[in-house]
C-alpha positions in Angstrom: 18.7 16.0 6.8 18.4 12.2 7.3 16.4 9.6 5.7 15.6 6.1 8.3 13.6 3.4 6.9 11.2 1.2 9.6 9.8 -2.6 8.4 8.7 -2.7 12.3 5.1 -2.8 10.7 3.4 -4.3 7.2 3.8 -0.7 6.1 7.1 0.2 4.2 7.8 4.0 5.4 10.7 6.2 4.7 11.3 9.3 6.9 13.0 12.2 5.8 13.9 14.1 9.1 15.0 17.8 8.8 18.7 18.9 10.4 18.7 22.5 8.8 20.1 25.1 11.0 18.1 27.0 13.0 17.9 30.3 11.4 16.6 28.5 8.3 14.3 26.3 10.1 12.7 29.0 11.8 12.3 30.8 8.5 11.1 28.0 6.9 8.5 27.5 9.7 7.3 31.2 9.4 6.9 31.1 5.8 4.6 28.3 5.6 4.8 25.8 8.4 5.0 22.2 7.3 4.9 23.4 3.6 8.3 22.7 3.3 8.3 19.2 4.1 5.0 18.6 2.1 6.9 19.9 -0.6 9.6 17.1 -0.1 7.1 14.8 0.9 5.0 15.4 -2.8 8.6 15.3 -4.4 9.7 11.7 -2.9 6.3 10.1 -3.8 6.4 11.1 -7.2 9.7 9.6 -7.4 8.9 6.0 -5.7 5.5 5.9 -7.8 7.7 6.2 -10.7 10.4 4.1 -9.8 7.5 1.4 -8.7 6.5 1.7 -12.1 9.2 1.2 -13.9 10.0 -2.1 -12.6 9.8 -5.3 -14.5 7.0 -7.5 -14.1 7.1 -11.4 -13.0 10.4 -13.1 -14.2 8.1 -16.1 -15.9 6.1 -13.9 -17.6 2.9 -14.8 -16.2 0.0 -12.1 -16.6 0.7 -9.4 -14.4 -1.0 -8.9 -11.6 -0.3 -4.8 -11.4 1.7 -5.4 -7.9 3.9 -2.5 -8.5 1.0 -0.6 -10.3 -1.0 -0.9 -6.4 2.7 -0.2 -4.9 2.6 3.2 -6.5 -1.0 4.0 -5.7 -0.9 3.1 -1.7 2.4 5.5 -1.8 1.5 8.4 0.3 3.0 11.3 2.5 2.3 12.8 6.0 4.1 16.0 6.7 5.2 16.8 10.4 6.6 20.1 11.4 10.7 18.8 11.6 9.8 15.9 8.7 8.1 13.9 6.6 7.2 10.4 6.2 6.5 8.0 3.1 4.4 5.1 3.2 4.2 2.3 1.0 0.7 0.4 2.2 1.5 -2.4 0.2 1.3 -5.7 1.2 4.8 -7.6 0.1 6.8 -4.8 -0.6 9.0 -5.1 2.3 9.2 -8.7 1.7 11.2 -7.9 -1.7 13.1 -5.9 -0.4 14.5 -7.1 2.8 13.7 -11.0 1.6 13.8 -13.7 4.1 11.9 -16.4 4.9 8.5 -17.1 4.3 6.2 -20.0 6.2 2.7 -20.8 5.9 0.6 -19.3 8.5 -2.7 -20.9 9.1 -1.9 -24.0 6.6 0.6 -26.8 6.0 2.3 -26.1 2.5 2.8 -22.6 1.0 1.5 -23.0 -3.0 3.5 -21.7 -5.7 2.1 -21.6 -9.1 3.5 -23.4 -12.0 1.7 -22.1 -14.9 0.6 -19.2 -16.1 -3.2 -19.8 -15.3 -2.9 -20.1 -11.8 -0.3 -17.2 -11.1 -2.2 -14.8 -9.0 -4.7 -16.9 -7.5 -5.5 -19.2 -4.6 -5.6 -23.2 -4.7 -9.2 -23.0 -3.5 -10.1 -20.9 -6.7 -9.7 -24.6 -8.3 -12.2 -27.4 -7.5 -10.7 -29.6 -9.5 -7.1 -30.6 -8.1 -5.6 -33.3 -6.1 -2.7 -33.7 -4.1 0.2 -35.7 -5.5 3.9 -36.8 -4.1 6.9 -36.1 -6.1 9.5 -35.2 -6.6 9.1 -32.5 -8.7 11.2 -29.5 -10.4 10.2 -26.1 -10.5 11.4 -23.3 -12.4 14.0 -22.2 -9.8 15.6 -25.6 -9.9 14.6 -26.8 -6.6 12.6 -29.9 -5.8 9.2 -30.0 -4.2 8.0 -33.4 -2.8 4.2 -32.3 -3.5 2.2 -30.9 -6.0 -1.7 -30.5 -6.6 -2.1 -31.6 -10.6 -5.7 -32.0 -12.3 -7.3 -35.3 -11.3 -6.8 -36.5 -14.5 -3.2 -35.9 -14.2 -0.5 -38.4 -15.1 3.0 -38.9 -14.4 5.4 -39.4 -16.8 7.7 -42.5 -16.3 10.1 -41.2 -18.2 10.8 -37.8 -16.6 10.2 -38.1 -12.7 10.8 -34.6 -11.6 8.8 -33.3 -14.6 6.6 -30.5 -13.9 4.8 -30.2 -16.9 0.6 -29.6 -16.0 1.6 -29.3 -12.3 -1.1 -26.0 -11.3 0.9 -25.5 -7.9 3.9 -26.7 -6.1 3.9 -27.1 -2.4 6.6 -26.2 0.0 7.3 -25.8 3.8 9.0 -22.6 3.4 10.6 -20.7 0.9 13.4 -17.9 1.2 13.7 -14.8 -0.6 16.8 -13.0 -1.2 17.2 -9.0 -0.6 16.5 -6.8 -3.9 17.6 -3.9 -2.6 16.3 -2.2 -6.3 12.9 -2.5 -5.0 13.3 1.0 -4.1 15.1 4.5 -5.2 19.0 4.4 -3.1 18.9 6.9 -0.5 21.0 9.0 -2.4 18.6 9.6 -4.7 15.6 10.0 -2.2 17.9 12.6 -0.6 18.3 14.9 -3.6 14.9 15.1 -4.6 14.1 16.1 -1.0 16.3 18.6 -0.9 16.2 20.2 -4.4 12.1 20.2 -3.3 13.2 22.2 -0.4 15.4 24.5 -2.3 12.5 25.1 -4.9 10.4 25.6 -2.4 12.9 27.7 0.0 13.0 30.3 -3.5 9.2 30.6 -3.7 9.2 31.1 0.0 11.9 34.2 -0.6 10.6 35.5 -3.5 7.3 35.9 -1.5 8.6 37.6 0.9 
């Protein structure tokens, strides 16, 4: 048995490929066909869902968007004859796992929420904003040259980089660090799959 990951599309997948000895594989196939792989798939899906639901919310303490709950709900499996594929059909999971540069696609800037009220929202949802020139200091310590603020906002001359009441910072791109803790380790996934296969095998033998 070995585990491989697929990051070629927006869906994060973990595939467990059988490498059992031919006699064991024939026995499992003759008993239930794909059922052994399905048993492993169900077990690993439960593992991933528990893992996602245990991940902490956003670091700033902003109101949650239930991102990890949605990731858990979007975790499914598909069993084949000699493998099982577990997929997480949630945009953003792969980005958090692998990190990398995020750049705007249909705009000039990325909008980074500056306050709790704008977290999880688009700038277009607010009609009373204006674009102003900084510099502004983001909570990450990075400086941003532009920001979206309420139309009655005025800068504090004593604090030239103050971001108080900034709704969104505008940046050309951000670079996100990879976070391997987004998924369980391969060892955890493999152990869960093996235990599920052993349990299935014991039931299959007892039934015959």
